[in-house]
C-alpha positions in Angstrom: 16.9 -26.2 6.8 16.6 -24.8 3.3 15.6 -21.2 3.0 13.6 -19.7 0.2 16.8 -18.1 -1.3 18.3 -21.6 -1.6 15.4 -23.1 -3.6 15.2 -23.3 -7.4 13.0 -20.6 -9.1 9.9 -22.6 -10.1 8.0 -19.7 -11.6 10.7 -17.9 -13.5 10.1 -14.4 -14.8 8.3 -12.2 -14.2 8.8 -12.7 -10.5 6.2 -11.9 -7.9 8.1 -8.7 -7.1 8.3 -7.7 -10.7 4.5 -8.3 -11.2 3.7 -6.2 -8.1 6.0 -3.5 -9.3 4.4 -3.4 -12.7 0.9 -3.1 -11.3 2.0 -0.4 -8.8 3.6 1.6 -11.6 0.5 1.2 -13.7 -1.7 2.6 -10.9 0.7 5.4 -10.1 1.5 6.5 -13.7 -1.6 5.6 -15.8 -4.6 5.3 -13.5 -3.9 8.1 -11.0 -2.8 10.4 -13.8 -6.4 10.5 -15.3 -8.5 9.6 -12.2 -10.0 11.9 -9.7 -12.1 11.7 -6.6 -12.8 8.3 -5.2 -11.0 6.4 -8.0 -7.8 8.5 -7.5 -8.0 7.9 -3.8 -8.4 4.2 -4.1 -5.7 4.0 -6.8 -3.3 5.8 -4.4 -4.3 3.4 -1.6 -3.8 0.4 -3.8 -0.4 1.7 -5.0 0.7 2.2 -1.4 -0.4 -1.4 -0.5 1.6 -2.8 -3.5 4.6 -0.8 -2.3 4.3 -2.5 1.1 4.2 -5.9 -0.7 7.3 -5.0 -2.7 9.2 -4.0 0.4 8.1 -7.2 2.2 9.2 -9.3 -0.7 12.5 -7.5 -0.9 13.0 -8.0 2.8 12.8 -11.8 2.2 12.0 -12.6 5.8 14.9 -10.7 7.3 12.7 -8.7 9.6 10.9 -11.8 10.8 14.2 -13.5 11.5 15.5 -10.5 13.4 12.2 -10.4 15.4 12.7 -14.1 16.3 16.3 -13.5 17.3 15.2 -10.6 19.6 12.5 -12.7 21.2 15.0 -15.5 21.7 17.5 -13.1 23.3 14.8 -12.2 25.8 13.9 -15.9 26.3 10.7 -16.2 24.4 9.4 -18.0 21.4 6.4 -15.7 20.5 4.9 -12.3 21.1 2.2 -13.7 23.4 4.7 -15.1 25.9 6.6 -11.8 25.8 3.4 -9.8 26.3 2.4 -12.0 29.3 5.9 -11.5 30.9 5.6 -7.8 30.4 2.2 -7.7 32.0 3.1 -9.8 35.0 6.3 -7.8 35.7 8.8 -10.6 35.3 10.9 -8.5 32.9 10.9 -5.3 35.0 14.6 -5.8 35.7 15.4 -6.1 32.0 13.2 -3.2 30.9 15.9 -1.5 28.8 16.4 -4.8 26.8 12.7 -5.1 26.3 12.2 -1.5 25.1 15.2 -1.9 22.7 13.8 -5.1 21.2 10.3 -3.6 20.8 11.7 -0.4 19.3 13.7 -2.4 16.8 10.6 -4.4 15.9 8.6 -1.2 15.4 11.4 0.2 13.2 11.4 -2.9 11.0 7.6 -2.8 10.7 7.7 0.9 9.7 10.5 0.3 7.2 8.0 -2.1 5.4 4.8 -0.2 6.0 6.0 3.3 5.2 9.7 4.0 5.2 9.0 7.8 4.9 7.9 7.7 8.6 11.4 6.6 9.6 12.9 9.9 8.5 
């Protein structure tokens, strides 16, 4: 199967990541510098959202692939099946593996959502 990194670059520059970065920097440096109150708050929220998008683009699916590998190591293809197995107790004898996989998933999510929380 061909991955996204193996495909030719149809859109050229600026890339999606570069566009998102430019808008985030505009919000952080230009808008939020002169805004106050509600506009400043929403500017900060928008800049944070764009930061999340930047990190997700930079991750290029690595977190999703790692999640799929962790699920497969536990014998599942999706979160719903894993959740059902946890609820019905069929993984009680593999609890440490389950906790480790879920903790790694949470760490990957936090690294994208807000890497400051990982510190």
